[in-house]
C-alpha positions in Angstrom: 0.3 0.0 0.1 0.9 3.2 -1.1 -0.1 6.9 1.1 0.3 10.2 -0.6 0.5 12.1 2.3 3.5 11.6 4.9 4.7 8.5 4.8 5.1 7.3 0.9 6.0 3.0 1.1 7.9 4.0 3.9 9.8 6.0 3.2 9.7 10.1 3.9 8.7 12.7 1.6 12.9 13.3 2.0 13.9 10.3 1.5 11.6 9.7 -1.8 13.3 12.7 -3.0 16.6 11.5 -2.7 16.0 8.1 -4.2 14.6 9.8 -7.3 16.9 12.7 -7.7 15.2 15.3 -6.3 14.1 17.6 -3.6 11.9 17.0 -0.9 9.9 20.4 -1.9 10.1 19.1 -5.5 8.2 15.7 -3.8 6.3 17.7 -1.4 4.8 20.2 -4.3 4.1 17.1 -6.7 2.5 15.0 -4.0 0.6 18.3 -2.8 -0.6 19.2 -6.7 0.6 22.7 -6.9 3.3 21.6 -9.5 3.1 18.7 -12.2 6.8 16.7 -12.6 7.7 16.2 -15.9 7.5 13.3 -17.3 11.4 11.6 -16.4 10.1 12.7 -12.2 7.0 11.2 -13.1 8.2 7.8 -14.3 10.7 7.8 -11.2 8.3 8.9 -8.8 5.4 6.2 -10.2 8.6 3.5 -9.9 9.6 4.5 -5.8 6.3 4.4 -5.6 5.5 1.1 -6.9 2.1 2.0 -9.0 1.1 2.3 -12.3 2.4 5.6 -14.1 -1.2 6.3 -15.4 -2.4 5.9 -11.9 0.0 8.1 -10.6 -0.7 10.8 -13.3 -4.6 10.3 -12.9 -3.9 11.0 -9.0 -1.9 13.8 -8.9 -4.1 15.3 -11.6 -7.3 15.2 -9.4 -5.1 16.6 -6.4 -4.0 20.0 -9.1 -7.4 19.9 -10.0 -9.1 19.8 -6.5 -6.5 22.8 -5.5 -8.6 24.8 -8.2 -11.9 23.8 -7.1 -14.0 21.2 -5.8 -15.6 18.6 -8.9 -17.2 15.1 -8.2 -13.6 14.4 -9.5 -12.2 15.3 -7.1 -14.0 13.4 -4.6 -12.8 9.6 -5.3 -9.4 7.9 -7.1 -10.6 4.4 -8.3 -8.1 2.2 -10.2 -8.9 0.1 -12.9 
């Protein structure tokens, strides 16, 4: 199981950042929906979180949209 906030697959955001070659503020911004990672960082992040890249991209998009206005789409995240 993975968690978007706090510990992610047993790693702190700082540890996750070091693992993928990013900074903790970058990881925080990506996971909160404040900013969008470039494709190569999205790939590394998905691999480190052991989840499909498409699912992570969808979740981050939902988080980004929820920062602007709540919609039905931002209420849940289901995997196929």
